[in-house]
C-alpha positions in Angstrom: 126.5 138.6 149.5 125.4 135.2 150.3 123.7 133.1 147.8 120.1 132.1 148.0 119.5 128.5 149.0 116.3 126.5 148.8 115.2 124.5 151.7 114.3 120.9 151.1 110.5 121.8 151.5 110.9 124.5 149.0 112.8 122.1 146.5 110.0 119.5 146.9 107.4 122.2 146.5 109.3 123.6 143.3 109.7 120.1 142.0 106.1 119.5 142.5 105.1 122.8 141.0 107.2 122.1 137.9 105.7 118.5 137.6 102.2 120.1 137.9 103.2 122.7 135.2 104.7 120.1 132.9 101.9 117.6 133.5 99.2 120.3 133.0 100.8 121.5 129.8 101.1 117.8 128.5 97.4 117.1 129.4 96.1 120.6 127.8 98.1 119.8 124.7 97.0 116.1 124.4 93.2 117.1 125.1 93.7 119.7 122.5 95.0 117.3 119.9 92.5 114.7 120.8 89.6 117.2 120.6 90.9 118.1 117.1 91.0 114.5 116.1 87.6 113.9 117.4 86.2 117.0 115.5 87.8 115.7 112.2 86.6 112.3 112.6 83.0 113.4 113.3 83.3 115.8 110.2 84.5 112.6 108.2 81.6 110.4 109.6 78.9 112.9 109.6 79.6 115.0 106.3 82.3 113.5 104.0 81.2 109.8 103.9 77.5 110.6 103.4 78.5 113.1 100.7 80.4 110.3 98.9 77.5 107.8 99.1 74.9 110.3 98.0 77.0 111.5 95.1 77.2 107.9 93.9 73.4 107.5 94.3 72.8 110.8 92.5 75.0 109.6 89.6 73.2 106.4 89.3 69.8 108.2 89.7 70.7 110.5 86.7 71.9 107.6 84.6 68.5 105.9 85.3 66.6 109.1 84.2 68.7 109.6 81.2 68.0 106.0 80.1 64.2 106.4 80.8 64.1 109.6 78.7 65.9 108.0 75.8 63.6 104.9 76.0 60.6 107.3 75.9 61.9 109.1 72.7 62.5 105.7 71.2 59.1 104.2 72.2 57.1 107.5 72.1 55.0 106.2 74.9 53.7 109.2 76.8 52.7 107.0 79.7 56.4 106.8 80.6 56.4 110.4 81.6 55.1 109.4 85.1 58.2 107.2 85.4 60.4 110.0 84.5 58.5 112.2 87.1 59.3 109.4 89.7 62.9 109.2 89.0 63.2 113.0 88.9 61.7 113.3 92.4 64.1 110.8 93.6 67.0 112.6 92.1 65.7 115.8 93.6 65.6 114.2 97.2 69.1 113.2 96.8 70.2 116.4 95.5 68.4 118.2 98.6 70.3 115.8 101.0 73.5 116.6 99.3 73.1 120.4 99.4 72.3 120.2 103.1 75.8 118.9 103.8 78.5 121.8 104.2 80.9 121.1 101.5 82.8 124.5 101.3 81.7 125.2 97.8 82.8 121.8 96.3 79.2 121.0 95.1 78.5 124.5 93.6 79.4 123.4 90.0 77.2 120.3 90.2 74.4 122.5 91.6 74.7 124.8 88.6 74.6 122.0 86.2 71.6 120.4 88.0 69.8 123.6 87.7 70.5 124.0 83.9 69.5 120.3 83.5 66.2 120.8 85.4 65.4 123.7 83.1 66.3 121.7 80.0 64.3 118.7 81.3 61.3 120.9 81.9 61.3 122.0 78.4 61.7 118.6 77.0 58.8 117.4 79.2 56.7 120.2 77.7 57.5 119.0 74.2 56.8 115.4 75.1 53.4 116.4 76.6 52.6 118.0 73.3 54.0 115.0 71.5 56.4 117.1 69.6 58.7 114.2 69.0 61.2 115.5 66.6 61.7 118.9 68.6 62.2 116.7 71.7 64.8 114.4 70.0 66.5 117.3 68.8 66.4 119.1 72.2 67.6 115.9 73.8 70.5 115.4 71.5 71.7 119.0 71.5 71.0 120.0 75.1 70.1 117.2 77.4 72.8 114.8 76.3 75.8 117.3 76.7 74.4 118.6 80.0 74.1 114.9 81.4 77.6 114.2 80.2 79.0 117.3 81.9 77.2 116.6 85.0 78.1 112.9 85.4 81.8 114.0 84.9 81.4 116.8 87.4 80.0 114.1 89.9 82.8 111.7 89.1 85.3 114.5 89.8 83.5 115.2 93.1 83.7 111.7 94.2 87.4 111.6 93.4 87.9 114.8 95.4 86.0 113.2 98.3 88.0 110.1 98.2 91.2 112.1 98.2 90.1 114.3 101.0 89.2 111.3 103.2 92.4 109.6 102.3 94.4 112.8 103.3 92.3 113.1 106.5 93.1 109.6 107.5 96.7 110.1 106.7 96.7 113.3 108.7 95.3 111.3 111.8 98.3 109.2 111.8 100.9 112.1 111.4 99.1 114.5 113.9 98.6 111.8 116.5 102.2 110.8 116.1 103.4 114.3 116.4 101.1 114.9 119.5 102.3 111.7 121.1 106.0 112.6 120.7 105.7 116.0 122.1 103.3 115.1 124.9 105.7 112.2 125.9 108.6 114.6 125.9 106.7 117.0 128.2 105.6 114.4 130.5 108.8 112.7 130.7 110.4 115.9 131.8 107.7 116.3 134.6 108.3 112.6 135.4 112.1 113.3 135.9 111.1 115.7 138.7 108.4 113.8 140.4 108.3 110.2 138.9 105.9 108.8 141.4 103.4 111.6 141.1 103.6 111.8 137.2 103.9 108.0 136.5 100.1 107.5 136.4 99.4 110.4 133.9 102.3 109.4 131.7 101.3 105.8 131.5 97.7 106.8 130.6 98.8 109.2 127.8 101.5 106.8 126.5 99.0 104.0 126.3 96.2 106.2 124.6 98.4 107.7 122.0 100.2 104.5 121.2 96.7 102.8 120.8 95.4 105.8 118.4 98.5 106.1 116.5 98.5 102.3 115.6 94.7 102.6 114.8 95.0 105.6 112.6 97.9 103.8 110.7 95.8 100.5 110.4 92.8 102.5 109.1 95.0 104.4 106.6 96.4 100.9 105.4 92.8 99.8 104.9 92.3 97.7 108.0 88.8 98.6 109.5 88.7 96.1 112.3 91.6 97.2 114.4 90.7 97.1 118.2 91.5 100.3 119.9 91.1 99.0 123.5 90.2 102.3 125.2 87.0 102.4 127.4 85.4 105.0 129.7 83.6 108.2 129.3 86.5 110.6 129.0 87.9 112.0 125.8 89.8 108.9 125.2 87.0 106.7 125.5 84.8 109.0 123.3 87.5 109.1 120.6 87.7 105.3 120.7 83.9 105.2 120.2 84.3 107.7 117.4 87.0 105.6 115.8 84.7 102.5 116.0 82.0 104.3 114.3 84.3 105.6 111.6 85.5 101.9 111.2 81.8 100.8 110.7 81.2 103.5 108.3 84.3 102.4 106.3 83.2 98.9 106.3 79.8 100.0 104.9 81.5 102.0 102.2 83.7 99.1 101.5 80.5 96.9 101.0 79.0 99.3 98.8 82.2 99.1 96.6 81.8 95.4 96.7 78.4 95.6 94.9 78.1 92.1 93.9 74.8 91.1 92.4 73.0 88.7 94.8 71.8 86.4 92.1 75.1 85.8 90.3 77.6 87.1 92.9 79.2 89.0 90.0 80.6 92.5 90.4 78.0 95.3 90.0 77.9 98.9 88.3 80.5 100.5 90.6 83.2 97.7 90.2 82.5 97.7 86.4 82.7 101.5 86.1 86.1 101.4 88.2 87.5 98.6 86.1 86.5 100.2 82.9 88.0 103.6 83.9 91.2 101.9 84.9 91.5 100.1 81.5 90.9 103.3 79.8 93.6 105.1 81.9 96.2 102.3 81.2 95.8 102.9 77.4 96.0 99.1 76.8 93.5 97.8 74.2 90.5 96.1 75.6 87.2 94.8 74.5 83.9 95.7 76.0 81.5 92.9 75.6 77.9 93.7 76.4 75.6 90.7 76.7 71.8 91.1 76.7 68.8 88.7 76.7 66.1 89.1 74.1 62.4 88.7 75.1 63.3 88.2 78.7 60.5 90.3 80.1 58.0 88.3 78.1 59.5 85.1 79.5 59.4 86.5 83.0 55.7 87.6 82.6 54.8 84.1 81.6 56.9 81.9 83.8 57.2 84.0 86.9 59.9 85.9 88.9 61.6 82.8 90.2 62.1 81.2 86.8 63.5 84.4 85.4 65.9 84.7 88.4 66.9 81.1 87.7 67.7 82.1 84.2 69.8 85.2 85.2 71.8 82.9 87.7 72.4 80.1 85.0 73.5 82.7 82.4 75.9 84.3 84.9 77.3 80.6 85.6 77.5 80.1 81.8 79.4 83.2 81.2 81.8 82.4 83.9 82.6 79.0 82.5 83.1 80.3 78.9 85.4 83.1 80.1 87.2 80.6 82.2 87.9 78.4 79.2 88.5 80.9 76.4 89.2 84.3 78.1 92.2 85.7 79.9 93.2 85.5 83.6 92.7 89.3 83.9 89.2 89.3 82.2 86.4 90.9 84.3 82.8 89.7 84.4 80.1 92.0 85.6 76.4 92.0 86.1 75.0 95.4 85.3 71.5 94.2 86.7 68.6 92.2 85.3 69.4 90.4 82.2 72.4 92.6 81.2 76.0 91.5 81.6 79.5 93.0 80.8 82.9 91.3 80.1 85.9 93.1 79.9 88.6 91.2 77.8 91.2 91.6 75.2 90.2 92.3 71.5 91.5 89.0 70.3 89.2 87.0 72.7 86.1 89.0 72.1 84.7 87.1 69.2 85.5 83.6 70.4 83.9 84.5 73.7 80.8 85.7 72.0 80.4 82.8 69.6 80.8 80.4 72.3 78.4 82.1 74.8 75.7 82.2 72.1 76.3 78.5 71.2 76.1 77.4 74.9 73.1 79.6 75.6 71.1 78.4 72.5 71.8 74.8 73.6 70.3 75.3 77.1 67.4 77.7 76.3 64.8 75.1 75.3 65.1 73.6 78.7 63.6 76.7 80.3 60.3 76.3 78.6 57.3 73.9 78.9 57.0 71.0 76.6 54.2 72.8 74.6 56.1 76.2 74.1 59.3 74.3 73.3 57.4 72.2 70.4 56.1 75.2 68.7 59.1 77.5 69.4 57.1 80.4 70.7 54.3 81.5 72.9 51.6 84.0 72.8 51.5 87.0 75.2 50.8 90.8 75.5 53.6 93.1 74.8 54.2 96.3 76.7 51.4 98.0 74.6 48.9 95.4 75.5 48.8 93.9 72.1 48.9 90.3 71.8 51.9 88.8 69.8 54.0 85.8 69.4 57.3 85.8 71.4 60.0 83.4 70.3 62.3 81.6 72.7 64.9 83.5 74.5 67.9 84.6 72.4 71.1 86.3 73.2 72.4 89.5 71.8 76.1 90.6 72.2 77.5 94.1 71.3 81.3 94.3 71.2 83.2 97.6 71.3 87.1 97.6 71.2 88.9 100.7 72.8 91.4 100.7 70.1 88.8 101.5 67.4 87.9 104.7 69.4 89.8 108.0 69.1 89.0 109.0 72.6 87.7 106.0 74.5 85.4 106.8 77.5 82.8 104.8 79.5 80.2 107.2 78.0 81.2 106.7 74.5 81.5 102.9 74.9 77.9 102.8 76.6 76.4 104.7 73.8 77.9 102.7 71.1 76.7 99.4 72.9 73.2 100.8 73.0 73.1 101.6 69.3 74.3 98.2 68.5 72.1 96.4 71.1 69.1 98.1 69.3 70.1 96.9 66.0 70.7 93.3 67.1 67.4 93.0 68.8 65.7 93.6 65.4 67.5 90.4 64.2 66.0 86.9 64.6 67.8 84.5 66.9 71.0 85.0 68.8 73.7 87.2 67.4 76.8 89.2 68.2 78.1 92.2 66.5 81.7 93.9 66.6 82.1 97.5 65.8 85.0 97.4 63.5 85.0 101.1 62.5 88.4 102.6 63.2 89.2 105.8 65.2 85.8 107.4 65.1 
């Protein structure tokens, strides 16, 4: 029995057919992998990044709303209810935008807490409308505050989950594209071995595209958001390149949000302060939280105008930076919460010298902010927030200091509450003052 022999034409045809099969297999796999990467990148840009940003906005809105409610209970000014309603409407808008994003149940716990908080707030507003202040304060302490704390913690956990999810997604881009590149290259190389001239163009394109995408995903995972992919056209590679470019832009915007420096003082804002505070709490090392606030600033702003008020805020920021540079530590952080409120995170041994020197420097420059007439008499007359005429003294500085080592379970919320109580006490004292909470393990 004679063996079957291929003719040259049949060998060429068979080789060409094998090349087509190998190349088609490589192309189908590459397009499938690229399509999956495109889908995941679109999911990241369209859903996950907006969810992270909106959760941050919701947290800030809830903090503002809680602060307004506490101010209302302290001042007992029913006219502030309209401000609370406005803030509540803003929070509801952010909430609706968040719930419209498909998050696979990750937002359910927050949604339940928001619903419970809405019911509790409705009851509180009803008590306030009837001016039942004692019942409203009791309801706020026993119901509203615990619910707010639970909700803010749940949002923080959600944000951490979102950040982890995005980090894992970006890392998976690198792994999956590298894996796809290796397998595709092997299949294409096998086809090229049979028909190198025919398959050379396809292999070169796939190699170039995957090499660039692999490098781009690794660069993004490493935190570089300006890596040039260098792929153009209207095919899948070009579309994926444009998606990567959009994702890089979103990441740059997210990074800019994290670098939330105040435009007047160029000091880090709330997000940076919160991140640094949480980091120091997690480290377990003792630290001092120094809260700086200006007294009678609103009255000054009303009399001298917005620009003069902005100049003072800027000058105080410079003053604080100079004092911390001279008397603080290299690792100290200065933050600007907003308006006339500042925060310094230092070590307990530096807290009192810093507070004393800041008050000394501030009191020395304050008279220069006033007209000669106001400076001579030491005060000016104006209307307070209730429309009553009263005398407002020169600006003063109140500094509340809380040390983490004095707290049994230090947290950002606990430190904030203690600072608020101390600040309320300090504002009742004449002139500039600082107060250190020396109570132990409370």
